[in-house]
Structure formats: structure tokens, C-alpha cells
C-alpha positions as CSV (number, residue, x, y, z in Angstrom):
1,M,-37.3,-71.2,41.9
2,N,-39.4,-67.9,41.3
3,G,-39.9,-68.7,37.4
4,L,-40.6,-72.5,38.1
5,S,-43.2,-71.9,40.7
6,R,-45.2,-69.9,38.3
7,L,-45.9,-72.7,36.3
8,L,-47.5,-74.6,39.5
9,W,-49.3,-71.5,40.6
10,G,-50.8,-71.0,37.0
11,T,-52.1,-74.5,37.1
12,L,-53.6,-74.2,40.5
13,N,-55.3,-70.8,39.3
14,E,-57.1,-72.9,36.7
15,H,-58.4,-75.3,39.4
16,L,-58.7,-73.3,42.6
17,T,-60.6,-70.0,43.4
18,F,-58.3,-67.1,43.9
19,K,-59.3,-66.8,47.5
20,Q,-58.0,-70.4,48.2
21,I,-54.7,-69.6,46.4
22,L,-54.4,-66.6,48.5
23,Y,-54.8,-68.5,51.6
24,I,-52.1,-71.2,50.4
25,N,-49.7,-68.5,49.3
26,L,-50.1,-66.1,52.4
27,G,-50.1,-69.2,54.8
28,I,-46.8,-70.2,53.3
29,Q,-45.2,-66.9,53.7
30,I,-46.4,-66.2,57.2
31,L,-45.0,-69.6,58.3
32,V,-41.7,-68.9,56.5
33,S,-41.5,-65.3,57.9
34,A,-42.3,-66.2,61.5
35,T,-39.5,-68.9,61.5
36,M,-37.0,-67.0,59.6
37,G,-35.2,-66.1,62.6
38,L,-34.7,-69.8,63.6
39,A,-33.7,-70.8,60.0
40,V,-30.7,-68.4,59.8
41,K,-28.8,-70.6,62.4
42,Y,-28.5,-73.5,59.9
43,S,-27.3,-72.9,56.5
44,I,-29.5,-75.6,54.8
45,C,-32.7,-74.3,56.6
46,F,-31.8,-70.9,55.5
47,F,-31.4,-72.1,51.9
48,I,-35.0,-74.1,51.9
49,W,-36.6,-71.0,53.5
50,M,-35.3,-68.9,50.7
51,I,-36.7,-71.3,48.2
52,C,-39.9,-71.0,50.0
53,V,-39.8,-67.3,49.7
54,Y,-39.2,-67.1,45.9
55,F,-41.6,-69.9,45.2
56,T,-44.4,-67.9,46.9
57,Y,-43.2,-64.7,45.5
58,G,-43.5,-66.2,41.9
59,G,-47.2,-67.2,42.8
60,W,-48.4,-63.5,42.7
61,Y,-46.8,-63.0,39.2
62,A,-48.7,-66.0,38.0
63,V,-52.1,-65.3,39.5
64,L,-52.4,-61.5,39.7
65,P,-52.8,-60.9,35.8
66,A,-55.6,-63.3,35.6
67,V,-57.5,-62.0,38.7
68,V,-56.9,-58.2,37.5
69,A,-58.3,-59.0,34.1
70,R,-61.4,-60.8,35.6
71,I,-62.0,-58.0,37.8
72,F,-61.5,-55.0,35.5
73,G,-62.1,-56.7,32.1
74,N,-59.5,-57.0,29.4
75,K,-59.3,-53.5,28.2
76,V,-58.8,-51.7,31.3
77,G,-57.2,-54.7,33.2
78,T,-54.0,-54.4,31.2
79,S,-53.6,-50.7,32.6
80,V,-54.4,-51.6,36.1
81,Y,-52.1,-54.5,36.0
82,G,-49.4,-52.1,34.8
83,I,-49.8,-50.1,37.8
84,T,-49.8,-53.2,40.1
85,F,-46.7,-54.5,38.6
86,T,-45.1,-51.1,39.3
87,G,-46.2,-51.4,42.9
88,F,-44.5,-54.9,43.1
89,T,-41.2,-53.3,41.9
90,L,-41.5,-50.4,44.3
91,A,-42.2,-52.8,47.1
92,G,-39.3,-54.9,46.3
93,W,-36.9,-52.0,46.7
94,T,-38.1,-51.1,50.3
């Protein structure tokens, strides 16, 4: 789901602003996180919630490179994205 969702988020990135995508993605993440305690009681709900978690996680990998390049430019943006990508990896370990 993580990989497949990148196609959708990439398409949304062409049609919406970053702020709109941010609100959609974070809204889904907040809703799923707030109700995860209820979803663990039922295996099918937990499965669907985990799909939503990976769906939103893939969104950041699709949108962030374009946003970083837009903000910092193509030359510096690649270095900044490398640092940001390292931050994603470190955050995933905690």
C-alpha cells in the first residue's frame, strides 16, 4: 500500500497545493491514530487501519522531494532531501 499510494499522492501533488495535501494526509493520520485503540479489538478493522497508516506514510515520500526542490532549488534541494530522508529513517526506528 505504501508504494501504490505514491502514485495517488504524486497525482494529487500536481493538482493541489502542498498545504491541501498536508491537511488531507495529516487528517487521515490523526483520525487513524486516534481510533487505533478501538480498531485493535477487531482484526478486520486493524487490517484496514494499517492499510491507512501505510497509505499516508507513502504520501510523504511522493510529495516531499518535489516540495524540497521547489523551496531550495534543484541544486541544493537534492542535498536537503537526503538529510530529510535520513530523518525519516531515524524516525522510523524509534
